[in-house]
C-alpha positions, -999 to +999 in steps of 0.1 A: +940+042+576+941+026+542+906+013+546+894+047+556+910+062+525+895+035+503+860+042+518+863+079+513+875+074+477+846+050+469+822+074+486+835+102+464+833+081+433+798+067+438+785+102+444+796+114+410+766+124+388+757+098+362+779+071+377+764+036+374+770+019+407+761-015+392+788-012+365+803-046+357+841-049+355+865-078+354+847-111+351+814-093+351+816-084+387+800-052+402+815-032+430+791-050+453+803-084+442+839-073+450+830-058+484+813-091+494+840-113+480+866-095+501+843-094+531+843-056+533+812-050+554+818-013+557+821-010+519+790-031+514+771-008+538+783+022+518+773+008+485+738-002+499+731+035+506+727+040+469+690+037+460+697+021+426+720-006+439+710-040+425+722-071+444+709-094+416+732-083+388+750-115+376+787-119+369+800-139+341+793-171+359+757-162+366+762-154+403+746-125+421+758-106+451+734-126+472+750-158+459+784-145+470+771-138+505+754-172+507+783-192+494+809-173+515+788-178+546+791-142+553+763-139+578+767-102+586+768-092+550+739-114+542+718-098+570+728-064+557+715-073+522+682-086+537+676-056+560+684-030+534+657-009+517+662-007+479+650+020+455+626+049+459+598+025+469+619+011+498+617-025+485+629-054+506+653-080+492+624-104+487+606-077+467+635-075+444+638-112+440+601-116+433+602-087+408+630-101+387+618-137+390+647-151+410+630-184+420+660-197+440+665-164+458+627-163+467+628-198+480+660-192+500+647-160+516+614-176+526+635-204+542+655-177+560+623-165+576+619-133+556+584-119+560+566-130+528+540-103+533+565-075+538+553-042+523+572-014+506+564+023+506+534+017+483+522-013+504+532-037+477+539-072+488+563-094+469+532-111+455+519-079+440+551-074+421+554-111+409+518-111+398+520-078+380+552-088+361+540-123+354+564-146+373+542-176+376+566-198+395+574-171+420+536-165+426+532-202+433+561-204+457+550-173+476+515-186+481+521-224+485+554-224+503+554-190+519+516-188+527+515-153+513+482-133+517+465-136+483+439-109+486+461-082+502+455-046+492+482-020+485+480+018+490+457+021+460+435-006+473+445-031+446+453-067+450+477-090+432+447-100+410+441-064+400+478-061+389+476-094+369+445-083+351+456-047+345+489-060+330+472-086+309+488-116+326+464-144+316+483-173+331+487-154+364+450-147+365+443-185+360+468-194+386+455-170+412+419-183+406+432-218+412+449-206+444+415-193+457+417-156+451+386-134+456+376-125+421+353-097+435+380-080+456+373-043+460+378-019+489+365+016+495+392+041+504+406+076+498+426+064+468+402+038+456+380+038+425+363+006+439+371-012+407+368-050+407+391-071+385+361-076+362+358-038+358+395-036+348+392-065+324+362-049+306+380-015+305+411-031+290+391-046+261+385-011+248+422-006+240+451-028+228+454-066+229+417-070+229+416-107+222+439-113+252+418-090+274+386-108+263+402-142+273+410-127+307+374-114+310+360-148+301+382-165+326+370-141+354+333-143+347+334-180+343+339-182+381+305-190+397+310-165+425+321-137+402+297-107+407+292-092+373+269-064+386+294-049+411+293-011+412+324+012+413+327+045+431+304+061+405+280+031+408+290+019+373+289-018+366+313-036+342+285-034+316+287+004+318+324+002+309+319-019+278+323+000+246+327-028+221+303-054+209+325-084+216+329-073+252+291-070+255+286-104+241+310-119+266+293-102+295+259-112+283+268-149+286+262-145+323+225-152+330+225-129+361+238-097+342+216-067+350+213-041+323+190-018+343+214-007+370+218+031+371+250+050+378+254+083+397+242+101+366+210+080+366+220+062+334+219+025+325+243+008+302+217+011+275+218+049+277+255+049+270+254+022+243+262+026+206+236+014+181+251-021+176+254-025+214+218-014+219+208-041+195+227-067+214+212-056+247+177-058+233+181-092+216+196-109+247+175-130+270+180-123+307+176-145+338+160-179+341+128-167+326+146-155+294+132-120+296+140-094+270+153-059+279+117-046+273+104-072+298+128-061+324+122-024+319+084-028+319+085-050+350+106-024+369+083+004+358+112+022+340+091+043+318+119+063+302+139+032+294+108+016+279+103+047+257+140+045+246+137+008+238+105+014+218+124+039+196+144+009+183+131-019+161+116-044+185+087-068+189+065-051+214+046-084+222+077-106+226+072-133+252+095-149+277+098-186+283+066-185+304+047-170+275+044-136+292+046-103+273+061-070+286+027-054+290+016-083+312+046-080+335+040-042+338+003-048+346+011-075+371+035-052+390+010-023+389+029+000+366-001+014+349+019+043+333+039+017+314+008-002+305-007+030+290+025+036+270+026+001+256-011+002+247-006+035+228+023+018+210+001-010+198+008-038+224-017-066+225-041-058+254-057-093+257-033-106+283-039-075+304-076-078+300-077-113+314-053-104+342-076-076+352-108-098+351-091-126+370-077-103+397-107-080+399-084-050+392-107-021+386-080+004+379-064-017+353-098-022+336-103+015+336-070+020+318-080-006+292-114+009+286-098+044+283-071+033+259-089+005+240-126+010+244-136+002+208-116-029+206-129-043+239-165-044+225-156-074+203-176-104+216-147-127+208-121-109+230-126-130+260-124-162+241-090-155+227-070-162+259-033-154+256-005-178+259-001-170+296-034-188+304-020-220+287+008-226+312+023-257+299-006-282+298+014-312+289-011-341+295-045-348+280-059-359+314-050-325+330-067-307+301-098-328+304-101-321+341-099-284+335-125-286+308-149-304+331-143-279+359-148-248+337-172-258+310-198-232+321-173-203+319-161-214+284-196-213+271-203-179+286-171-165+273-181-175+238-212-153+240-205-126+266-185-095+255-156-081+275-178-052+284-203-074+302-175-093+320-160-060+332-195-049+344-198-081+364-168-073+385-179-039+395-175-012+369-199+017+373-226+026+347-208+058+340-176+039+330-193+017+305-220+041+292-206+039+257-215+002+257-247+001+277-270-010+249-246-037+238-242-049+274-280-051+279-286-072+248-257-096+254-266-098+291-301-112+282-286-135+257-261-147+283-289-154+308-306-177+283-274-195+275-265-199+312-299-215+319-295-239+291-260-248+301-270-256+337-292-284+323-268-297+297-234-294+313-229-331+320-239-343+285-221-314+268-187-323+282-189-357+264-198-340+231-172-343+204-177-307+195-166-297+230-134-317+228-127-304+193-131-268+206-107-274+235-081-289+211-083-258+189-079-236+220-049-257+230-033-254+196-036-216+197-017-217+230-049-208+249-067-223+278-089-213+307-074-206+341-091-207+374-119-182+368-148-185+393-182-190+376-205-185+405-201-147+408-207-144+371-238-167+372-253-151+402-251-117+386-263-131+353-295-142+371-302-108+386 
């Protein structure tokens, strides 16, 4: 009867508005400490009905209610503490221990067989909570001793890594990477924005603690398997999220970064960028070939982006590490609309001319004659081969062999105009009517030269003037590629 009265009295007291059920009394003990100390299971059960009950409040000796249950070997009370759901999120005792960083309690509960991947109402595991708060030792124990799932998703489709990045816990990020976390973890779902940890890290650099956030970002993208071009639910990449120059500079350290990906609005990172960021995007070198942004846009046929880039201060004839210019890449991929635009903006047409002649591309030649007819009548045009035709000739022997193989075409190129060369590969009379007189004269002249060359080719290759001319071409980053002479010679004889 006395016990029943005590229970009713306690029930009445703990239900009073504003009462702190974890209040500490004599020797720092809470009501839960006292109930466990006196082995009052019914009273313990009653106290555990309060959502805000905390079994990890310490007394003056640093002991928690869990410690009282362990030391007193009170098995039923201990089981009651383990089975109880705490707080509005229905946390398990292991959740609480992980959340407050109770290393000994975490290790003890794992040893007691508590499910290390237990989920609360929000599908948080203890690892989610420890990672988000920053308890490094608890994270290590849960994974290494408890074999906790490291890439587990909660109800918002976020992993422990997402929580560590979002809460700016650099050491936890490093630890999770060491433990083998998936740095690209995303999952599509009703409540998911499909954000990767890299997306979150980039977004965080736009606000407070930017230096710390940049360190986290560097740590993430340093991982070889980190996908820096992952797209979220709006098809935005991390580069779309970057609003600050330093963030852009960190992202651009990745060779595989793609600045041309479009989001659901059809916009690239360049479209959203501020002036200083646009400058960084344009000055960066992308991929193994060290292409500029203009190279990439021209190669992909992105006419609108090319137009936007050309509005900025940029070298239109910039070359990559293969010596290729944007207009050449556009022509090579068949993007004639981009070629026309670049020609109108003053791009050097010589690389495209030789590409057209070499590949017998009539449509490309028509574009060149339409856009640059006057310039193409220069007899020296064909001689001035662009850097792309001098593809890293490193040895004298290789150069000499090429000279011997192509001495005829070199001599013809010196005298025959670009108009005649175009005519040889199939342009109609109507297309080159503006140059017919010039073509006739130079054609006759070419025939005479060709006949002379056929007799003198062997002796001519030994001539010092020939070697000197080749050296000059080489110094100008120009050489002759595999152009077939026979079609030219046969037409020249007609």
